[in-house]
N, C-alpha and C positions, 0 to 999 in steps of 0.2 A: 237339165237346162243348163245354161251359162250364167256365171256368177255376172251382176252390174258392171264390174270391171272388164271382165272379158267380153262382154257384149260391146262395151266402149271401144275396147283395144281392137276389136275386129275392124273398127270403122276409121282408126287412125292411120294417115298417110304420112310420108316423108316430111311435108310440109305443116303437119297439124299442130306442132308446138309452135313454129313460128307464126301460123295464122292466128292463133290463139293469142299469142303476146300481141301481134298487131293490131287484132280487134280489140284488146285491152288499151291499148296508146293511141288507136287512130279508129274510133267506132264509125266516124265519119264517112269512110270509105268501104263500108260493108252494107249491102241492101239487105231488105226486110227477110230475104231467104238465107242470110247470112253467108253470102257469096262476095268475095272481095272484088270491088269495081278497080280493075287494073287502069282501065282508060282515064278515070277520075284521078287515079293516083298518079299517072304519067302526066297530067294536066297540071297538077299541083307541084310537081317537080320542076317542069318547064317554066311555070311563074315564077319559082324560086331560083331559076337559072342554075339549076344544079345538073350536071354532067354524068353522076355516077353510072347511070344505065349504060351508056356508051363508052366511058372511059374505065370503069372499075376492073379490078381483078380478083379471082379468089382462089382458094386453097382447094384442091381436088384430090381424092384418094379413094381407092377400093373400099368400098363399105361405108361411103358419106351418106347416102340416102338411108342405108339401113341404121346408121347410128342417128340420123335426124327422126327417124321413126319412133327409135327407142326414147329419145328425149319427150315424145310426146304420150307415151303409154302410161297408163295407171298402174298401180302397185299390183302384184299378184301373190303378196305374200300377206301375212298378218303379223300385227306387233304383239309379241307375248312378254308380258310384264315379269321381272324376276321378283316375285313377292318375297322371298327370303331377303334378297338385299333390299329391297324397297320398303319394307315394313320393319327392317332392322337398321344398319348402320346409315341407310341413306335416306332415311324417313323424311327428315327436314333437309334433304339437299335439293338445291335446284339445278345442279350439273347433272348432265345425262351422258351416258355410255350405251351406244348402239351395237350388238354384236350382229353382223350380218353384211350381205351383199351391199356395198355403199350406193351403188345405182337405186336398189330398191328403196333404201331408208331416204335417200334424197327425194324419191318420187311422194314417199309419205309426208316428209317434211314440207313438200310445197303446201300443203293445206294449213298447217298451223304456224308454220316460220316465215312464209313467204314475205320478204321485205323486213325481215325483223333481225337478220343476222349483221353484226358490224364489222368482223374482221373475218375472212377465211384464210387459214394457212393449211397447206398441203405439201407433203412430200411424197408424190406419186413415185412408180416403178421409172426407173430411167431408161428402160430398154437398152440396157448395155449388152446383153447377150449372155450375162453372168449373174444378173439378178433375179434370174427365175420370172421374169415377165413371158406371160404368152397369152394371146386374146383368148379368154374362156367364157364370155358372154355366150349363150348357146343360141343356135338358129333354130328357134322352137317351130317353124312353120314349114311345112312340106315345101318341096323344090316347085310343086304347081301354085301353091299359094304365093311364094315369093315372086315367081313369075308374073302373077296377076299384079301383085301391089306394085312392083317397081319397073314391069315391062320389060323384062329380062328374056333372053334366049338361054338355051342349054349351056351355050359356053360361058356367058356372061354370071350364070348361076355358079357354075364351077369355079370361075376367077372370084367371086364372091365369097365362097365357103373356102377359097384357098387360104384365108386369113386365120381360119380356126386353128387355135393351138400354134401360132406362129407368132414371131416377135418381131415382124417386119414393120417399117414405118406406118404402113395402111393399118395394120394392126393396131398399132399403139393410138393412132389417131381415131380409131373406130371406137375403141375403148375409152378414151379421154373426152371425146365430142360431147356424148350425152350427159356426162357428168358434170362438165362444166357449164353445159347450157342449163342445168337444173341449180347448180351452183350460184350462177348469176340472179337467177329468180330470188333465191333467199337472202342475198344480201340487201340491206337497206338502202335506200337512196344515196345515203353518204358511205356506202360500205367499201372496203377495200378488200382484195384478194392477194394473198402472196402464194407464189409457186417456186418450190425449190427444183433445180434442174441442173443436169451437167450438158457437157458437148453433144451427147448423141441425140438428143431431141429437142435442144434448146431454139435452133431455127425454126422447125415444124411447130413447137408450141407458141412461139411468138406468133406465126401466121395463123394458127388456131384461135388463139386469144383476139387478134384483130377481127378475125372473122365473128366471133360471139360477142366480144365486149365493145368493139368498135375500135379502130386504130388511134383515135383521138382520145380514149380512155387509158391508154398506156402512159405510164408515169415514170418508171426508173426501172433499170436492170440493176440490182445490186450485186457486186461480185464480194462472194464470201471466201475468206480463207479458210479452207477446210482442215488443213493440216500443215505442219511444218515440216513434216518427215515423210514425205510421199514415197510410194514404191517405186522403184526404176522398173517399171514394167513396159514402158513404151519407148522405142527406137527414137523417138523425136523429141519429146520433153518430159519432164515429172511434173505431172498436174497437181497444183496446189489449191485450185478454186473451184468453186460451182458458182451457179447463179440463181437470184431470186427475183422472178418477174414481177411486177406490181401494177394491177390494174384496179381502176376505180368502177364502179358501176354508174353512177353519173359524176358527181364532183364533190369530194369530201368537204371541200371549201373552206379549210383551215390550213396553217403552215405545217408541215412534217415536223413532227418533233426528234431531233438527233440527240443534242446535248445541251446542258444548262451550262457547259465550260465554254470558256472563250476559245478564240480560234488558234491560237499558238502557244508553245510553251516556250520556257526560257530556262538558261543555264543558272544552277543555284550555286556553282563553285566560280569563284573568280580569283584568277592568278595575283590580283594586286592587294588581295584581303589578307590579313593575317590570319594564323590558324587560331581556329575556336571549336569549342566542342559544342553539340547540341543534340537533342533527342526527338526523334519523329513519333508522334502519338500512333497508338493502335488503328489499324486501317487508313492511314493517310498516305500510304505509299503503293504504287502499281509495279510490278516487276514484269517486264516483257519476258525476259529468258528464264525467269525461275516460277515454276508452279507450287511444288509441294516439297520444300527442303527446310533443314534447319543449317545456318552458315553460322561456324564458330568465329570468333573474334580474330581478324588477321588484317594485314595491310593490302590496300589496294592501288592502284595507280595514283588516283587523285583524292583517296580517302581512306580513312583508316577506320575500320569497324571495331567498336569499343566493346560492345557487348553482343551476346548471341542473337542473331536474327532470324526468327521462325516465319517461314512464308508458307499460306496455303492458298490454292487458287489464285497465285498471283497477288495476293495482298498480305500485308504484316499483321500477323495476328497479336503481336504484342509491340510496346514501344521498344526503340533499340536506340543507341546511341552511337554517334560517329565523330570524328576529328577531323579537320581539313579547312581550307581557305574558303569558308562559307560565307556567301554574302549577307545572310540574315541572322538577327540574334534568336535567342530562344525566344524571346517575348514575340517577335516579328513572326516567327512560325508559329506558336500557339494562335495568334490572332488570325492569320491566314487560314489555317485549318477550319477554324470556327465560321470563317466567311464561304468554305467550299472549296478552298485551293487544295490540290491533291499534288504529289511528288512523283514524278515518272522516272523509273531507272531502265532504261531501254538496251542495255548491254548487261552482259554478265560480269564485266568490270563496274562495280558501283560508282555511277556518276549521275548524281540527282540533277534533275530539271522540274520546274514548277508549272503547274498550270491552273489558272484561275477561273472561278466561276464567274460567269457573265451577270455582273451585279445591277445591270440596266434593267432586270426584270425580264429580258426576252431571252430567246434560246435559238441556238443554229440548227438549220436544217441539217440533215445526216448527209454524210460523204457518202457517194455509192460503193466505196471501199469498205467492207465491213471486215474488220481485224482486231487484234488486241487492244489498238490503241483506242479503239471506242468501246473496248469493254466486251468485243464479239468474240469468244474463244472458237475452239476447234473441236473436231470429233473425238479428239484424245480426251478432252474434258467431258464431251457426252460420255465415254466410256467410263470415266472416272465416277461421274455422278452415279452411274449403274451401280459401280462397285460399293458406293458408299450405300446403297440402298439394299445390297446383300443380292445384287442380280448381275454379277460380273459375268461377262462372255455371252451375255444371252443375246445381244443384239450385234449386228455389225455396222461398224460405224453410225452409231446414234448420233442425232443431232444435239448441240449442248443447248441447254434451256437458256443461256445469254444471247444465243441468235433469235430465239423465238420472243422472248422478252424485249429484245430491240425492237422487233418489227411491230409488236403489240403496243409497244409504247408510241409508236408514231402516231397513234390515235389515242392510245389507252392512259397515256400519262396525265391528260386533263379530264377524260371521259372514264370514269371508275366504275361504271355500271353497265359496261359492254357485254356484248356476247360473241363469243368466237368458237367457230366451228372448225374442226379438223376431222375429213372422212377418209384421210390415210392414217389413222392413230399410230400403228405401229407399236414403238414403245412408250405413247403416251407422253412424250417430251413437252407437246402443247399444255397438257392439264397441268404438269409439273410446274411449267413458266406462269401459267395463270394463278396457280396458288401461291407461288413465291411473291409475285406482284402483290397480290391481295394482303399478303402477310406483312410486305414493306409498308405499303400505304394505307392499310385498313379498307381497299377497295372491295367491291362486291361483282367483280367480274365473273363471268359463267361461261362454263366450257361444255361444248358438245363434242364428243369423240365417236367415231364410227370406226369398227375394225372387223374384217372379215375374220372368221374363224379358222384360220390356215393352220393346219396339223403341223407339229413339229416333228413328226414322225411318218414314214410312210409303211404300207405292208409288204412284207417280202413272201410273196405266195409260194416261192421255190423252197418249201421245206423238206424235199425229199421222200416224202409221204405220197401214198397213191392219191389221186385227186379226190376222191371223197372224203379222206382224212385230213386234208390240207385246210389248217386254219390260218396259217399265216404268222409270220413273226413280225413285230413292231420294231422299225430300224429307224434312228433320228434322221432327220433329213439333214444336209449340209447346212451347216452353220446352227442347226437345232439340237445338238447333242447336250450343251449346257443347261438349256431350258427343260428338255425332256428328262435328263437325269434328276433335274430338281422337281420333278411331278407336275410341269406343265404341259399339257396335251396340245394345247393351241396358242396362238398368238395373242388372241383377246384375252384369254386367262391372264398370261403375263402382263398384258396391257394394263388390265383393271388391279392386278396385284400392286403393279408401281404406285398408281394412284393412291392406293390405302397406304402404302409405306411413306409415301411423300407427305400425306396429310398427318400420320403420326410424327413423322420426323420434326415437320415445321411447328406442331403443338408443342413438341420436347424442346426445340431449341428456340422458342419464342414464348415461352409460359408466362412471362411477366407483361410482355408489350402485345400479344396477340390480341385482335379485335373479338370480342366474343360473338360477333356474327361470323366468324372466318368458317367457310365452307369447306372442309376437307374431306368429303366424300362425294357419292354421285348416286343416282338413279339408274337402274339397268334394265333394259330391254332388248329381246332378240327379235329379230326380223326373219321368219321362216316361211317356206311355201307348206301348206298343209299336206299330208301324207296322201297316195295316190288313192287308198280307199275312199277317204273323203271326196277327193276331186272326182272320183266315179260315182259316187252317191249324188254329188250336187247334180252331175251331168244327166243322171236319170231322173230327177226329182222334177215333180209335175205340180206346179202351182196351183193347178184347178182340182187336185186329188182331195178326197175327203181324208185319205190317209198320211201319216207322217212316219218319217224316219225315226226310229228308237235312238233317242239320245245323240241327236247329231250334234248338239252342243259340245258335248264332252270329248269330240275329235279334236277340239281346237284347246285343249288343257295342254300343259307341259308335259306332262307323263305321256299322253298318246301322240304327242308330237316328237317324243323322243330326247328331251331337251330338260336341263334342271330348272327350278325356279319355282316350284310348287303353284302355279298359276290355274285357276279353274278355265275352262272353255268360256264360260261367260266374262270372266276378267279379261281374257284375250281379245273375245269380240268387242266389249265394251271400251277397251283401250284403243283398238283398231279405228272404232267408229269416232271417238272422241278427237282423234288426230285428224281424221277425214273430216270432221265439221269444224275444225279450225280451234280447238281448245288445247291450250298448253297441257303439257304433262303433270304439272302440279295443281290442274283445276280441280276445285273442290266437288266432288260428286255426293249427293243425298240419298240415301235409301227411302224409297215410298212403299209402304204396304198396301196391298189390296187384299184382305184375309191372309191366307199363306202365299200368296204371290208377290215376291219383290223387283219392284221397277226400280230404275235409276234416274234422278233428276239433276240436270245441270243448269244452275242459275234458274230464273224464271224462264227458260228457253226451250229446252227440249226433255222430253220423257222417253227413256229408252225401256223396250219390252223384249227381252231377249229370251228368258227361259220359257221352257214347254208349261203347260197347265193353264193357261188363261181362258176363262170359260164367259159364258153370258152374265153370270154374277160379277166378275171384275170388270166385265164391260158397263154394267149399270153404275157400280160403285165410281168408277173413272168419270163417267159422263155426270153423275151427281156432283162430284167434286168439282169439276169444271164449270158445270153450270152455276154453282153456288159460289165460285170463285176462292173456293178453299184451297184450289191448286190452280197455278196460272204457268201455261207454257205456251209457246207458239207452235209446237209441231210434237207429234209422237210417232216415234221412230221404233219399227219393229223388226225382229229376225224372222223373215218370211217362212222359213223352215219349222218354226214351231207353231205356225198358226193353219190350220186347214181352211178350206175355203169357205166354210159356213161362220166360223169365228171372226174371219177377217171381214167379211161383207157385213157382219153385224156390226162390228167396230167402225167399219168406215161410214156406213149410214148413220150410226149414231153421232159421230163428230161432224157430219154435214149439217144435222140439224141444230148444233148449237148456235146460239146468237153469237158468240165469240168465235172468230175463224180459228180452227186449230187444223193444222195440216198434218195429215197421214201420210208418212213416207215409208215404203215397203223396200227391205233390202234383201239380196239374195247373194 
């Protein structure tokens, strides 16, 4: 037999996701049979004098209908908790990390995180031709099925399948479309999404986002200076910038936060002043051309450096003294620093300028050019951060945390208890940025990371041995050697390790000032497809049979799914169902005993019966507790493979006889 989700997916059309959303927003345009009344809708448009139907335009590409269908499908996977992590260092954490295909993770999150994510930041594949992107979402249906679904002929089927394992624009758009449709649903009504991209797909991404979010929801395209030392690979220009497209789901409703500093800086040196000596306090200066360096005392063009100057990440780590024609006294400098003024050194020739904080209590909106002047650093700084964490050379061009912090602060500087999702986690820069912000202001921001378990190696099967004896040699992938040599066999392993190291570093560096509620860990879940044997058993299952499969539940354990984590099959099924029923991953689950049978209760809402071994005796005890109100639930959810037809009917009939209505939900 088919699972419930499989039965649903058979009925899904390319417009199912759109119609479901339309029905949710405009139920008045659907008749009692669930069909959309197009004539009524057209009439309403005419009343409003809207001309989109005749004057609109749209983005078309090979695979669009298939991508639309993917957006409407339910998950084909289960959520396997990593009990080693979740009962250990991640036990108290509110942060989440998912290992698996991000499309499947987004499908699962539709149930318990829809309209709950405040910020989404993603850094998807840029489709440059050298970044390894190829469309790998499988066409799991037969050609005949695809023909029927989309009314295609043989040539059109061939054209559709031509994007498989390709990196064409159509392939990239087909890949991104369902993920962005589902991402939009997760955003809260005031939610914002930021997407990093470069020239290769920037134009297509803009059109795709206009299609999904609406052109009116576009807010800004930030231009980020990604490097100051670009490679000379092009015959035309040396590219130093990338983009960050910004869309809102509806309307954020507040002014975007950019900086608390005033709009302009001014020189601190005046040629008409007498020479004087002053000292700049620790962390009061920003150096544009120096990152990590120690400068010895020496004469500069307009200033003499009197003491050693130690710079780390563009800021002075200790006080230093200078001599020159300085406008302000030491007392004035100390007072300005106390009020938030910073000093800017924009060139290698030390020539200070000052930038005052806006004392009006207001703040300015951000410039659309993100660079060092705004405190947004480059990829080189992202690489330095990884080196600090002992992860040098394990990622190519990692984003700096300052970029992500800046974007989060657009909303998050005032709202400290928001949730940030990144479903292309990569090196977990987003998680790092969230933890840094929380350490700085005591916030309780939470992150959700999603990363595909991409291997850092490939297997070379050409061993020179006869075919029967070939086992294959593991060879690091391009760019994966450092990670592989360090023992990381997949990107998600490395991504999680960074979060662990960041948490430890922040705790060590901020031991005296860190909030006791600081969350430096995460709960971990793997989203995986059941093994073929389990799928075959499900296919052959007859729900009217008096016989059950032996130990069907154990098929969903970590061990039998071939992954780490020490989860039992029951824990996997329960975790998957809790998400399906809309419960967050930190929901308190209570064990309820019926003799030797253990059930699970969530709030006074649902009772889950998963294990085998349920008998007439357990049914009587359950009905007694429900009838006497010792146990209060709205529904009982059972794992259909654990109940034969006789047990099921007895339970079903017993629940119907109760005075209080308790619904029985059977799942397969």
